[in-house]
C-alpha positions in Angstrom: -40.3 -5.2 36.6 -38.8 -3.2 33.7 -38.2 -0.3 36.1 -36.4 -2.5 38.6 -34.2 -3.9 35.8 -33.4 -0.4 34.6 -32.5 0.5 38.2 -30.1 -2.5 38.4 -28.6 -1.3 35.1 -28.0 2.1 36.5 -26.5 0.7 39.7 -24.2 -1.6 37.6 -23.2 1.4 35.4 -22.4 3.5 38.6 -20.4 0.5 40.0 -18.4 0.3 36.8 -17.6 4.0 36.9 -16.6 3.7 40.6 -14.4 0.7 39.9 -12.8 2.6 37.0 -12.2 5.6 39.2 -10.6 3.4 41.8 -8.3 1.9 39.2 -7.5 5.4 37.9 -6.7 6.6 41.4 -4.4 3.6 42.2 -2.7 3.8 38.8 -2.0 7.5 39.2 -0.9 7.1 42.8 1.5 4.3 41.7 3.1 6.5 39.0 3.2 9.5 41.3 4.9 7.4 44.1 7.5 6.2 41.6 8.4 9.8 40.9 9.1 10.4 44.6 11.5 7.4 44.8 14.5 9.4 46.0 12.8 10.9 49.0 11.1 7.6 49.8 14.3 5.6 49.8 16.0 8.2 51.9 13.1 8.2 54.4 13.5 4.4 54.7 17.3 4.8 55.1 17.1 7.5 57.7 14.4 6.2 60.0 16.1 3.1 61.5 18.6 5.4 63.4 15.7 6.7 65.5 15.2 3.3 67.2 18.9 2.6 67.5 19.8 1.9 71.2 16.3 1.1 72.4 15.2 -2.2 73.9 13.8 -4.6 71.3 10.3 -4.5 72.7 10.2 -0.7 72.3 11.3 -0.6 68.6 7.9 -1.4 67.0 5.9 1.0 69.3 8.3 3.8 68.3 8.0 3.0 64.6 4.2 2.9 65.0 4.2 6.3 66.7 6.4 7.7 63.9 4.0 6.1 61.3 1.0 7.8 62.8 2.9 11.1 62.9 3.8 10.6 59.2 0.2 10.0 58.2 -0.9 13.0 60.2 1.8 15.1 58.4 0.6 14.0 55.0 -3.2 13.8 55.4 -4.0 16.7 57.8 -1.4 19.3 56.8 0.3 18.5 53.4 -2.7 17.1 51.5 -4.9 20.2 52.1 -2.0 22.5 51.3 -1.2 20.6 48.1 -4.9 20.8 47.0 -5.0 24.5 47.8 -1.9 25.1 45.7 -3.3 23.1 42.8 -6.6 25.0 42.9 -5.5 28.6 43.6 -1.8 28.8 42.8 -0.7 26.2 40.3 2.0 28.5 39.2 3.7 28.0 42.6 4.1 24.2 42.2 7.1 24.3 39.9 9.1 26.8 42.2 8.2 24.8 45.3 9.2 21.6 43.5 12.6 23.1 42.6 13.0 24.3 46.3 12.3 20.7 47.4 14.7 19.4 44.7 17.4 21.8 46.1 16.8 20.4 49.6 17.2 16.8 48.3 20.5 17.9 46.6 21.7 19.6 49.8 20.8 16.6 52.0 22.5 14.1 49.6 25.6 16.3 49.2 25.9 16.9 52.9 26.0 13.1 53.4 28.7 12.8 50.8 30.7 15.7 52.3 30.4 14.2 55.8 31.8 10.9 54.6 34.6 12.7 52.9 35.4 14.7 56.0 34.4 18.0 54.5 31.5 18.7 56.8 30.2 17.6 60.2 26.7 17.6 58.9 23.8 17.2 61.4 26.3 15.9 64.0 27.6 19.5 64.5 25.0 21.1 66.8 24.7 22.2 70.5 23.8 19.4 72.8 25.0 16.7 70.5 26.8 14.9 73.4 23.9 15.4 75.8 23.0 12.1 77.6 19.3 11.6 78.4 18.9 9.2 81.4 15.1 8.9 81.2 14.2 6.3 78.6 10.7 7.7 78.2 12.1 11.2 77.6 14.6 9.8 75.1 11.9 7.9 73.3 9.8 11.1 73.1 12.7 13.1 71.8 13.6 10.5 69.1 10.0 10.1 68.0 9.4 13.8 67.7 12.7 14.3 65.9 11.7 11.6 63.4 8.3 13.1 62.8 9.8 16.6 62.2 12.3 15.1 59.7 9.4 13.1 58.1 7.5 16.3 57.6 10.2 17.7 55.3 10.6 14.5 53.3 6.8 14.1 53.2 6.4 17.6 51.9 8.8 16.8 49.1 7.0 13.5 48.4 3.6 15.1 48.2 4.8 18.0 46.0 6.5 15.6 43.6 3.4 13.4 43.6 1.1 16.4 43.0 3.2 17.5 40.0 3.1 14.0 38.6 -0.7 13.7 38.7 -2.4 14.4 35.3 -4.7 17.4 35.4 -8.1 16.2 36.7 -10.9 17.3 39.0 -10.6 18.2 42.7 -11.8 14.9 44.1 -9.6 12.8 41.8 -6.5 14.7 42.9 -7.6 14.5 46.5 -8.1 10.7 46.3 -4.9 10.2 44.4 -2.8 12.2 46.9 -4.4 10.5 49.9 -3.7 7.1 48.3 -0.1 8.2 47.7 0.2 9.3 51.3 -1.1 6.0 52.7 0.8 3.8 50.1 4.2 5.5 50.7 3.8 5.6 54.5 2.9 1.9 54.7 5.7 1.0 52.3 8.4 3.1 54.1 7.5 2.3 57.8 6.6 -1.3 57.0 10.0 -1.7 55.5 11.6 0.0 58.4 9.9 -2.3 60.8 11.1 -5.3 58.9 14.7 -3.9 58.8 15.0 -3.1 62.5 13.5 -6.5 63.6 15.6 -8.5 61.1 18.5 -8.9 63.4 16.2 -10.1 66.2 14.8 -12.7 63.7 18.3 -13.7 62.8 19.4 -14.0 66.4 16.3 -16.2 67.2 17.1 -18.4 64.3 20.8 -18.6 65.3 19.9 -19.5 68.9 16.8 -21.6 68.5 17.0 -23.1 65.0 16.7 -26.9 65.0 18.7 -27.4 61.9 22.3 -26.3 61.3 21.5 -24.5 58.0 18.8 -22.5 59.8 21.2 -21.4 62.6 23.9 -20.6 60.0 21.4 -18.5 58.0 20.4 -16.7 61.2 24.1 -15.8 62.0 24.6 -14.6 58.5 21.5 -12.4 58.8 22.8 -10.8 61.9 26.2 -10.2 60.4 24.8 -8.8 57.2 22.4 -6.2 58.6 25.0 -3.5 59.3 26.2 -3.8 55.7 22.7 -3.8 54.4 21.9 -0.6 56.3 25.1 1.0 54.9 24.1 0.0 51.4 20.6 1.4 51.9 22.1 4.7 53.0 24.3 4.8 49.9 21.4 4.0 47.6 19.2 6.5 49.4 21.9 9.2 49.0 22.3 8.4 45.3 18.6 8.5 44.7 18.3 11.8 46.5 20.9 13.4 44.3 19.5 11.9 41.1 15.9 12.9 41.9 16.9 16.3 43.2 19.0 17.0 40.1 16.3 15.9 37.7 13.7 18.1 39.5 16.0 21.1 39.2 16.7 20.5 35.5 13.0 19.9 34.7 12.0 22.9 36.7 14.4 25.1 34.7 12.6 23.9 31.6 9.2 24.8 33.1 10.3 28.4 33.8 11.7 28.8 30.3 15.3 27.6 30.5 15.2 24.3 28.6 18.8 24.2 27.4 20.1 21.9 30.3 17.4 19.3 29.9 17.7 19.3 26.1 21.5 18.8 26.3 21.1 16.0 28.8 18.5 14.3 26.7 20.8 14.6 23.6 23.8 13.1 25.5 21.6 10.3 27.0 20.0 9.5 23.6 23.5 9.3 21.9 24.8 7.0 24.7 21.7 4.8 24.4 22.1 4.4 20.7 25.8 3.6 20.9 25.0 0.2 22.4 23.0 -2.8 21.2 19.2 -2.3 21.2 18.7 -4.7 24.1 20.7 -2.3 26.3 19.6 1.0 24.7 16.8 2.0 27.0 18.8 1.1 30.2 21.9 3.0 29.1 19.9 6.0 28.1 18.2 6.1 31.5 21.5 5.4 33.3 23.3 8.3 31.5 20.5 10.7 32.2 20.3 9.7 35.9 24.1 9.9 36.2 24.2 13.4 34.8 21.3 14.5 36.9 23.0 13.0 40.0 26.3 14.8 39.3 24.5 18.1 38.8 22.5 17.5 42.0 25.8 16.8 43.9 27.4 20.0 42.6 24.4 22.1 43.5 24.2 20.4 46.9 27.8 21.1 47.6 27.3 24.8 46.8 24.3 24.9 49.1 26.0 23.3 52.1 27.4 26.6 53.5 24.0 28.2 53.2 22.2 25.2 54.7 24.6 24.6 57.6 25.3 28.3 58.6 21.9 29.9 58.0 19.0 27.5 57.4 19.8 24.8 59.9 20.5 27.1 62.9 17.2 29.0 62.2 15.4 25.6 62.0 16.9 24.5 65.3 16.1 27.8 67.0 12.5 27.5 66.0 12.0 23.9 67.2 14.4 24.0 70.1 12.7 22.6 73.2 9.4 21.8 71.4 7.8 18.4 72.0 
């Protein structure tokens, strides 16, 4: 009997360790996901355009297909690559992170330049006016395009997450990155599904609602969705510039050039302590985020000629005609 009790004690101890490990994984994954906010918001802002123009009954199947492609990108390709980097070339994480940060700055600045009329952005490419008459072929093309775009954003998300994970053993890093991959994919594409179906919900409420307030709310929902999508795009662009700029500044410190980060910290600290204590933390964060965003925008604008004239044509030539 005493042996059985001892066995139960051992099982209970193992269960406690396992529960603690799960809590650690979820906690680390949540923190790492927060670090990748800019890329996540932009992912959610970009994806709805891939189902624009399709029949309502095809929207969710397309999103589900993109979701599976996103999980495949993260779990089958990017997760092993990230773990290999962490194990065999940890020195490469900071440069790769800065490269990803530069990409975020470029993408954000390109959106700003396009709005200002300084750049045609991704709209300037051969075949942009091509009309695809076969709905199945168009669906295939849109889904594959979304999955390719997702791969770039997912690579940035996973790299940011990897850098944010505290140093630990191989299995903890693997579990945390896998959890990040699933959490972010579900959050992004679950949100996208809600967004693209929201106008259908509003239309149903407007046409079939029994009460006048219900019908009025449905009409308001339909009218507000275009503005909401525009707002989401603005927020996503701002987040990309902020996160991209902060990655570059922090990366410079990692490679031995700490002056920019120290200067930004000093300015943000001074701004935070120039207001009442209740607002101090928020103003300090806002100042730092604003400076990082401006630096991200300036860097992105400088990268636009390189991105549009060199990198983008090479990328399109590699993937042209591929399913």
